[in-house]
Every structure is written in C-alpha cells, then in structure tokens.
MITI-62594 format. One record per residue (C-alpha): x, y, z. Coordinates in steps of 0.05 Angstrom, whole numbers, padded with zeros to 5 digits, always signed. Layout:
<nodes>
XYZ
...
</nodes>
This chain:
<nodes>
+00000+00000+00000
+00057+00048+00017
+00092+00033-00050
+00029+00049-00090
+00017+00114-00053
+00090+00134-00064
+00086+00119-00139
+00022+00159-00146
+00050+00218-00109
+00111+00217-00155
+00066+00218-00216
+00035+00283-00191
+00103+00318-00186
+00115+00371-00240
+00126+00338-00308
+00152+00399-00344
+00215+00439-00326
+00228+00503-00363
+00294+00533-00388
+00353+00484-00387
+00427+00500-00391
+00433+00469-00460
+00389+00522-00492
+00322+00484-00489
+00260+00525-00473
+00230+00462-00442
+00283+00419-00410
+00288+00344-00419
+00259+00303-00363
+00318+00269-00328
+00275+00210-00307
+00252+00196-00378
+00289+00156-00432
+00312+00199-00491
+00298+00163-00557
+00327+00216-00603
+00351+00288-00604
+00375+00336-00657
+00395+00408-00668
+00411+00452-00728
+00442+00521-00727
+00397+00551-00780
+00337+00519-00815
+00265+00539-00834
+00212+00505-00791
+00136+00506-00801
+00093+00512-00737
+00018+00497-00733
-00026+00557-00717
-00094+00524-00713
-00125+00455-00699
-00148+00444-00770
-00080+00453-00802
-00104+00509-00847
-00057+00562-00817
+00017+00557-00803
+00078+00601-00795
+00149+00589-00819
+00205+00612-00773
+00278+00607-00792
+00331+00600-00739
+00362+00552-00689
+00324+00486-00685
+00326+00435-00628
+00285+00372-00616
+00280+00310-00574
+00235+00249-00564
+00227+00220-00495
+00191+00160-00464
+00170+00161-00391
+00145+00098-00355
+00113+00103-00287
+00060+00068-00245
+00006+00090-00247
+00014+00116-00319
+00018+00190-00334
-00035+00214-00383
-00014+00252-00445
-00069+00303-00428
-00037+00315-00360
+00030+00327-00394
+00003+00374-00447
-00040+00414-00398
+00019+00425-00352
+00063+00443-00411
+00012+00494-00436
+00006+00526-00367
+00082+00532-00361
+00089+00562-00430
+00034+00613-00416
+00069+00632-00351
+00133+00642-00392
+00099+00691-00439
+00080+00643-00496
+00013+00645-00532
-00018+00577-00544
-00033+00573-00619
-00058+00501-00622
-00081+00453-00568
-00118+00388-00582
-00130+00336-00528
-00189+00293-00552
-00218+00271-00618
-00155+00297-00652
-00133+00283-00724
-00059+00272-00738
-00065+00307-00806
-00050+00379-00782
+00012+00354-00744
+00036+00310-00801
+00028+00367-00850
+00082+00407-00814
+00134+00352-00804
+00129+00302-00861
+00170+00309-00924
+00221+00350-00886
+00284+00341-00845
+00241+00338-00782
+00212+00269-00796
+00279+00233-00785
+00287+00270-00719
+00219+00252-00688
+00190+00191-00724
+00204+00150-00661
+00142+00181-00629
+00101+00136-00675
+00049+00189-00693
+00026+00152-00756
-00002+00092-00718
-00033+00123-00656
-00102+00104-00631
-00159+00153-00625
-00161+00192-00559
-00093+00166-00540
-00055+00228-00565
-00055+00303-00569
-00011+00361-00590
+00001+00434-00580
+00040+00492-00608
+00059+00559-00577
+00093+00623-00600
+00126+00681-00566
+00156+00748-00588
+00152+00794-00648
+00174+00778-00719
+00249+00776-00722
+00254+00753-00650
+00204+00696-00644
+00207+00631-00607
+00160+00573-00623
+00146+00505-00591
+00110+00445-00622
+00097+00381-00582
+00062+00315-00598
+00046+00269-00538
+00014+00201-00533
+00004+00141-00488
+00028+00079-00525
-00001+00009-00519
+00036-00001-00453
+00009+00066-00428
+00079+00095-00426
+00080+00170-00439
+00118+00190-00502
+00128+00260-00529
+00164+00293-00587
+00187+00363-00571
+00211+00415-00622
+00232+00487-00614
+00254+00541-00663
+00287+00605-00640
+00287+00659-00695
+00358+00683-00710
+00395+00718-00765
+00436+00677-00814
+00501+00661-00778
+00564+00686-00813
+00611+00627-00815
+00665+00664-00853
+00657+00623-00916
+00698+00652-00973
+00699+00639-01048
+00762+00635-01090
+00750+00682-01149
+00806+00648-01187
+00774+00580-01184
+00764+00546-01252
+00718+00488-01265
+00755+00426-01289
+00718+00383-01339
+00702+00312-01318
+00750+00261-01347
+00729+00187-01345
+00780+00164-01396
+00830+00140-01344
+00782+00092-01310
+00803+00019-01311
+00756-00041-01308
+00767-00079-01243
+00741-00145-01271
+00741-00183-01337
+00679-00190-01380
+00633-00249-01367
+00654-00310-01407
+00625-00311-01478
+00601-00239-01474
+00618-00183-01523
+00601-00110-01539
+00553-00095-01595
+00594-00067-01653
+00552-00004-01655
+00558+00015-01581
+00625+00032-01549
+00629+00014-01475
+00637+00067-01421
+00710+00075-01397
+00727+00028-01339
+00665-00016-01348
+00660-00091-01356
+00605-00137-01381
+00566-00176-01328
+00522-00213-01377
+00501-00210-01450
+00450-00247-01493
+00428-00248-01566
+00360-00268-01594
+00362-00277-01670
+00289-00258-01677
+00242-00235-01623
+00190-00181-01608
+00205-00126-01557
+00158-00078-01519
+00196-00012-01528
+00177+00040-01475
+00154+00105-01505
+00120+00140-01446
+00111+00142-01370
+00076+00087-01331
+00009+00111-01306
-00049+00062-01311
-00012+00026-01366
+00056+00028-01400
+00058+00061-01468
+00099+00015-01513
+00115+00005-01586
+00121-00068-01607
+00184-00077-01649
+00216-00141-01675
+00283-00164-01699
+00351-00186-01674
+00357-00165-01601
+00423-00157-01564
+00422-00146-01489
+00485-00125-01452
+00492-00113-01377
+00551-00069-01357
+00581-00051-01289
+00610+00019-01285
+00653+00055-01233
+00609+00078-01175
+00639+00149-01176
+00612+00162-01246
+00539+00161-01225
+00480+00138-01268
+00463+00207-01295
+00531+00218-01326
+00525+00150-01361
+00454+00166-01384
+00472+00234-01412
+00537+00210-01446
+00500+00157-01486
+00443+00203-01505
+00493+00254-01532
+00532+00201-01569
+00470+00169-01601
+00441+00236-01622
+00508+00253-01655
+00503+00187-01692
+00434+00205-01720
+00388+00172-01669
+00323+00207-01650
+00303+00206-01577
+00234+00175-01569
+00227+00178-01493
+00270+00197-01434
+00255+00197-01359
+00285+00193-01289
+00259+00147-01234
+00210+00199-01206
+00178+00209-01275
+00182+00139-01305
+00131+00108-01257
+00136+00053-01204
+00161-00014-01229
+00159+00006-01303
+00216-00041-01322
+00189-00100-01281
+00119-00095-01308
+00142-00084-01379
+00190-00143-01383
+00169-00195-01331
+00127-00237-01379
+00177-00234-01435
+00239-00273-01454
+00280-00210-01441
+00270-00207-01365
+00321-00262-01352
+00372-00225-01395
+00369-00164-01349
+00414-00177-01289
+00397-00112-01252
+00343-00112-01199
+00285-00089-01242
+00236-00118-01191
+00252-00065-01139
+00262-00003-01182
+00211+00050-01161
+00202+00125-01163
+00248+00129-01102
+00305+00091-01138
+00363+00125-01172
+00359+00109-01246
+00350+00140-01315
+00318+00109-01377
+00312+00127-01451
+00290+00097-01517
+00316+00120-01585
+00311+00100-01658
+00349+00109-01724
+00327+00095-01795
+00379+00059-01838
+00375+00031-01909
+00370-00039-01879
+00315-00022-01830
+00305+00014-01764
+00350+00006-01704
+00321+00017-01634
+00360+00026-01570
+00332+00027-01500
+00379+00037-01442
+00376+00049-01367
+00430+00065-01317
+00418+00054-01242
+00455+00055-01176
+00427+00023-01113
+00469+00063-01065
+00531+00107-01071
+00577+00050-01049
+00553+00005-01106
+00575+00007-01179
+00530+00037-01232
+00491-00016-01271
+00476-00002-01344
+00432-00047-01386
+00422-00035-01461
+00375-00071-01509
+00391-00062-01583
+00336-00082-01632
+00356-00089-01705
+00289-00089-01740
+00282-00141-01795
+00228-00185-01824
+00226-00258-01802
+00244-00306-01858
+00185-00347-01879
+00193-00422-01890
+00146-00476-01911
+00124-00507-01845
+00072-00558-01867
+00093-00627-01891
+00046-00662-01940
+00021-00733-01927
+00066-00765-01980
+00129-00733-01949
+00105-00755-01880
+00102-00827-01906
+00172-00823-01937
+00205-00793-01875
+00173-00843-01828
+00192-00899-01874
+00265-00873-01877
+00277-00855-01803
+00216-00879-01763
+00197-00808-01744
+00183-00738-01770
+00185-00670-01736
+00129-00621-01750
+00130-00546-01744
+00063-00531-01777
+00027-00548-01712
+00025-00484-01671
-00001-00470-01602
-00022-00407-01565
+00035-00378-01523
+00046-00418-01459
-00018-00459-01471
-00038-00525-01502
-00093-00497-01546
-00081-00503-01621
-00080-00444-01667
-00123-00444-01730
-00059-00444-01771
-00049-00517-01749
-00109-00542-01789
-00070-00554-01854
-00017-00597-01820
-00070-00636-01781
-00106-00650-01846
-00042-00678-01878
-00030-00723-01817
-00101-00749-01822
-00093-00762-01896
-00029-00801-01883
-00064-00844-01830
-00124-00858-01874
-00078-00881-01930
-00036-00924-01882
-00090-00959-01840
-00039-01008-01809
+00002-00951-01777
-00001-00930-01704
+00038-00870-01679
+00067-00838-01618
+00049-00764-01619
+00107-00732-01581
+00107-00661-01553
+00173-00624-01546
+00191-00556-01514
+00253-00513-01508
+00288-00508-01439
+00262-00440-01417
+00227-00446-01349
+00222-00504-01300
+00229-00575-01324
+00165-00599-01290
+00123-00544-01322
+00152-00557-01391
+00142-00632-01385
+00069-00623-01366
+00058-00572-01422
+00088-00620-01474
+00041-00676-01451
-00020-00631-01455
-00001-00608-01525
+00010-00679-01550
-00058-00699-01521
-00091-00640-01555
-00064-00661-01623
-00092-00731-01612
-00159-00703-01590
-00164-00660-01653
-00146-00717-01699
-00198-00762-01666
-00255-00712-01660
-00246-00671-01725
-00215-00723-01772
-00246-00788-01745
-00180-00824-01733
-00186-00884-01687
-00160-00864-01618
-00126-00932-01609
-00077-00913-01665
-00050-00851-01629
-00011-00849-01564
+00005-00779-01536
+00073-00771-01502
+00106-00709-01472
+00181-00706-01463
+00189-00631-01450
+00260-00606-01463
+00298-00672-01459
+00305-00686-01534
+00328-00621-01566
+00347-00616-01640
+00393-00557-01628
+00426-00518-01571
+00378-00473-01534
+00423-00413-01543
+00385-00371-01595
+00312-00360-01611
+00318-00395-01678
+00348-00457-01644
+00296-00457-01590
+00243-00454-01645
+00272-00519-01673
+00263-00552-01605
+00190-00530-01598
+00156-00582-01642
+00109-00641-01648
+00140-00706-01671
+00107-00767-01701
+00143-00832-01682
+00124-00899-01712
+00094-00945-01659
+00072-01003-01703
+00089-01038-01746
+00162-01036-01727
+00180-01006-01795
+00145-00988-01861
</nodes>
C-alpha cells in the first residue's frame, strides 16, 4: 500500500521543467528515456497555428528537438503532460496557438513535419499509428517577428500506457556568418572518365555490340542475343498502363558494371549525346521519379527479355536512382532501336547499365507444313518426322487455327496407311522449369490426338500422346531460332516396327 501511494505521489510531481542549460526552452525530463535528439544552427521550420492545419507560420533559426519516453506506475496521461506544458508556456509569456487533447486528427501535425528534415528526428514518437483519444498536440509562439520563439509538441500514451512525447523548438535568429569565402580564381575542371580501368574481366562468352562503345572502366556482367524476337519498347511514362511500341528483330542485351563514382546520370547523358550525334532520335527519356513505379518490371516480366536483365528491375521504383531512354534510327537496312537504363542502388555500389539493341528485320518465312506423301517417306526412312506446322497459343496447349493444314495432312497419311499406329510426341525448349515444360508438352501432345480423333475421325487406339518436355532437343537452346527448332510435335512410328 505504501509503495502504491508513493508511486502515485511521484506521478503528480511537475512533469515539465522550463529553461535548461543546453538552450532548451523546455528541459528534458531526467527521469525519462531519450529516444532521439537533434539540433541545427539555422533551418526553416513550419509551426501549426490552428487545430485544422489550415494556418501555419514558418520561422527560420536555431532548431532543437528530442523524443522521450516516460514509464511510471500509475501511468501518466498525455493530457496531464500537455495541460501542464501549456500552463508553463503561458506563464513564460507564450501564446498557445494550437491545443488538441481529444478527438484529434494527426493530419495537421503530419502536414508540418512530413517530407522535411524533421521526420527523421521525431519519427520514433510513432504518430502515424496512434489510436484515437490516445494522443494530443500543442504549439505555442512568443515574441515579435524577427525575435520569435515557437514550440511544437506531440504526446501520446502507447499500448503499454507509457508516456511518449516529441518536442521541437525554433528560435528565430539571423543567418550566422561562418566566414565562408569563395576563391575568385577557381576554374571548373571538366570531368574526365578516360583514365578509368575495369576492375574485372567480361563475363565468359560476352561481347560488346559493334555499334555501341562501352563506357570507360566498365565490364560486361552478362550478355545475350536473340536472333528474332519481339520487344515492348517503352515510349512514355507508366500511369495506368505502360505506353509501348512493339518492335521485332535481332535483339542484343548487354549488362555493364561501371565505376560507382561516375553516377547513373553521367552515363545516361553521355549515351544520349553520343547516339544523337550518330543520327538517333530520342523517343522517350525519364528519371525514376517520372518513369513510374516498377515500369521495367511490369514491362519485361512476362517476356523472354526479363532473364537477360541482371539488374534488380523488380525493386526499381520512383524512389530509386535510375534514368531510362528509348531512341531510334532509320537505316537503309531497317530501323535500329536502342533502349537503355543506368541505375545505382546506393553510392557504395557500382552503376549498372543495361542496353537492349533491336535491329528491325522481317522474319524469314519457311514452308512449315509437310504433306502426307512426305510424311510417309520420312517415317519410312527414319521412323519419325518433326512437324513445325502445328502451332499453339503462347504458354498454352490450345491449337492455333494455322495448325489445321498440317493436321489434315497427318489425317490423310493415317487414312492411307491404315496399319500404322503412332506416338504423338510433344517437345519444348528449356526455358522455365522442367516440371512445367514436361506437363505442357504432354498436354499439347494430347490436344493433337484429340483434334485428330474428333475432327478427322481417326481411331483413338492408333494414337498415343507422349510429352518429353525439353529432354530431346534438336539444337542448342542458345538462340531464338534454335529454341524454335526444339518446340515441335514429332510423329514416331509405334507399329508396325517399320514401313
């Protein structure tokens, strides 16, 4: 009983002490834990002047702040603290401009501190997640313009009922003269990157594109070439959607690492200048704040090109440090497109530059369908035949209408050779997971059988669907044209043993 009474009497002792030796209008409480403190010799600071946040005043001068936490039993209410603080300030000649103790909104307070240097000083108070009627705030001002002092305080009882408060003061002063001088004879030296040396060798098998010279001191992290592929070229900022221009051709992707001291903007501007001198027209240019959140991730993640970009496109937002542009040039052989971005995660990391070069050209057309007589001859000669006239929707097992001609030729062959039974084998390239590719190849083989049975009246007993995924390639999976060879349907003789 004595201990409880003692604790209660301590809680009623004055909470607020004025004028400390370290220049604080309201001294820190020596019994409280200090979570943060800060001071600046000369900064502008906005102070609330009403409870709705519609009026404020900016005072420039010496700024000091601290955040404290005070635990006691029984708990001290934030209203008790703010009321006592207000009374002390009034006694010291301050006028209370704002005081809110119940049903308060954090918006007026947040308006004055967020998006400024003050946030990092006082965020520990946790004002963004406070519960209703568990917090309050006040502001006070004293003196005439040119000689003003202002106080702003936010107080709350946290979930443990501990008292926490963020205190700020601004004392209006003239700009301090620090004796800074300027050398009138100083001359600006142009930047010179030519002496930079690459700290590492290029990735094995990689090479520059013959049209683009690498930045001094850079090395290649990864490169890739697709003989023929489409590309979504960014031509505008990401808002509700990404404005793109679909271009096709040979695509070269090169990932470079560049000295951290260069910075991504210098890289960005150097290449724009060089390309414009070479006759390229700039289509679109942006910095991170203007490009839009995740523009590179959302533009590339469902394409073959995403894996060729070794920078962290999945975490590049408006708050990242990067620059992007797209450009084009018309040549007698066709258009050339270049899209490039340079980024730096933090100052201690190297600059990453990724360039995609699209050499526009038409895809060579080849005869894909094999007639029934040729089917018979190839199966007779080798026991199997690979078909490329059977086409599926991207990443699905549904057949395109363009497959009808080849299906008709298979059916014609089977009707002429009634003794023949076949394995219908689905193949894929090796992009993606093995399990997924294997399942996709089985579904595609089964769909070919289903179409031959339902649309061409072939006996189902004569056709056995098999999926082997990527395990029986016809070529290396290193270019798009080679991977196209591996994506196929194959007919393999099941019975008789030979024709």
